[in-house]
N, C-alpha and C positions, 0 to 999 in steps of 0.2 A: 695465562688463564684469563678469562673475560670475567667481570663483573657482574653478578646478577642484580636486576633490576626487578621490585614487583610492581607492576601495573594493575590498574581496576579498567576495564574495557567493557562497555555495555553492562554495567553493573555484575562483572565476573572478574574474578581476580586469577590472574596469570604471574608465574615466575617467568623473567626474559634474561637473555644473556644480553649484556651492554651494546654489542654491535648489532644485534637482531632488533635491539628497540630504536637504535639511530636511523636504521632502515624504516622500519615501521613509522615512526615519527616523521621522516621525509616524506611518507606515501602520503600520510592524513594531512599533512600540510598541502602537498599537491593537488589534492582531493579540495580542501577549501578552497584555494585559488581559483581553482576550475571552475567551481560551483558558485563564486562569490556574486555573481549576477543572475542566476537561476531561480526561478520561483522554486519555493518550497527549499531551499537551499539547507536548512535545519534537519528537515525530516530526511532528505538524501543521505547526508552523512551519517546521521543517528542510526538510520537504518545499513547504511555500508558498515558500520563500527559493529553493530549487531552481528551482522553476517560475516565478519573477520574473528568476533567471539567467537561465534559457532565454530567454523573451521578451526580455531584454536584447540577448541574444546574437544572435536573430533581426534586431534593430533596428541592430545594427553593420554599419556600411556598409566598415568598414577598421577596422585596429589602433587606430587613435587616435581615433576616434570619442567624443565624450562626450555622454553619456546627458544629456538636457535634460527641462524640465517636460512637456513636451507626451508624450514619451515615458513618463513615471513616470505621468501622470495616464491616459495610454492602457491603460496595464497595471492600474492599479487598477481601471480599468470593466471589463477583462477579468476579473478576479479576484472583484471586489465588494468590498463594504464587510463589515466582522466582524458591524456589527450588522443588516445586511440577512439573516443566515442564522443566526445563535444564535439558538437556540430556536422556528427555525421547520420543523421536519423534518415536521409535520401538513400543511405547506402544498406539499409536494412537488409534488402533482400541478398547482398551480396558479404554479408559479414557474417563468417562461421560461428561466430558465437552466439548469433540467433537459433542456432539448432535446439530440436526440443531435447529435454532430459527427462531423468525419470519422474515422474509423477509420485506426491505424497498425498495421502490422505486428511483433509480437512475439513471441518465445518465451515462456509461460507456464511460470514456475517453480512455482508454486502448483497445478497440475493437469498432471503430467507422470510418464511412466513412463521414458524416455532424457533427452531435451532439452527437451521441452514442445514442440516444431515441430507436434504434430498439433492441441494446443488453441488455439496461436496461431492456425493457419491456420483453426480450426474459428470462432473469435470473426472473424476479419477476413472471411471469407466467408460468416457466418451458417449453417454447418452442424455438428451436434452431433458432438460430438468424438470419441464412440463410433463413429461410422461411418466417420469419417475413419480411426481407428486399425483397422479393420476392413478397410478397403481399402490401407491399407499392408500389412499383414499378408498379405492377397491377393495384392498386388503384389509382396511379397518372394517368397512362395512360387514365383509362377509365373515371376518375371525370373531365377530362382537366383542371386540375390544382387546383382545389378547395380543393385538400386534403393538398397541400402547406401550407395553413393557420394553417389546424389542426397542421401538424408538427410543424411548429414556434411556435404555442402555448403551445405545450408536451415541446418542448425546452427552454422554458423560464418559465415553472412552474414547470419542474421537475429538482431537483438540481442536480450537477454533483458530483460523489463518488469521492472526492479530497483526502481524508486521508485513510488509512488503514483501519480504523475502518467502514469507508462508504463502502469501499470496500467489507468488509465481511458480512455486514448488507444486501447489494445487493444481496450476493449470500446464504443469510441464514445462514451463520455461527455465533456462538456466539463471542463476541468480549471480549477476555480475553489475559493475558501475553502470552498463549502458540499460540493462532491464529495469532494475532499479529507478535509474533517473526517467526513464520514459513512463514508467507506473507511476511514480508520484507524479510528474508531469501533468499524467493524463488526469488525475484525481483532481490537481489544482485547477485544470482548466475547465472540469465540469463541476466544480464547486464555484469558480468564478461566474459561468455561465447561468448556475442556478440565482447566485445572487444579482446580475445584471439582471434577469429576467424578474426577479421579484420587486428590485428598483423601479424596473418600467412599468410592472402593473402599479405599485404604488404611485409612482408619478402621473400615470393615465389615469387613476382615478382619482386622485387629487385636481387634477387638470378639470375632469368632469364634473367636482363638486363645485370648483370656481367658476365654470361657464354655468353651472344650474343656478348659482348665485346672482351672476349679472343677469341672467334671462329672467329671474324671477323679479328683480329691481326693475328690470326694462318694462316688465308687466303689470308691474303694481300701478294701481290709480294714483293719478296726480292731484296734490291738494287743491281746492281752487280759491286762489287767493281772495275773490271777490268775496267769498263768505266770512271771511275772517275780519 
């Protein structure tokens, strides 16, 4: 009989048998090693752990369910091995794990004017968000305000895409190591570009101020030493 271990994964409590825990621990160590030099390593690992916890939760048939080796191996098969995805970005088109998966409805916090309802519905139904927003405005005008409660209800009942996994599901993309890593890397690159752009603008403004200061002193009248 295997010993049962209690673990806390992504703030979720699970019972695991000892052999399953050993497999999971080894897998997490491999992930940490694989992403040690990757920008956003902590965020990638955090989101992968959250995805593992989500998949474990789906397998729990009751509160006392014990996660076993089969469960862990099945989840690893879904997520993939780190070695299969690191340094393979150029092979996206030939990677079978890049196939479209079932979409889930979320509000999009990255593309919103109010609550992200329109952008979330746009992803779910495959409609351009701009058209949906235009329809909301037209309906709001002709419904004399009665559409507002409908929007409010949708805002309440549709969850926000908070994690990387949520954002991938919202777009119908599979949630595995590859897609999580690429999504976070893209976000880091975008933030880095914005920071560089801001720094460049600040540096340019500072240089302009210095140039203007030099011009001011060059153009200032010189004191006449003969009058002293």
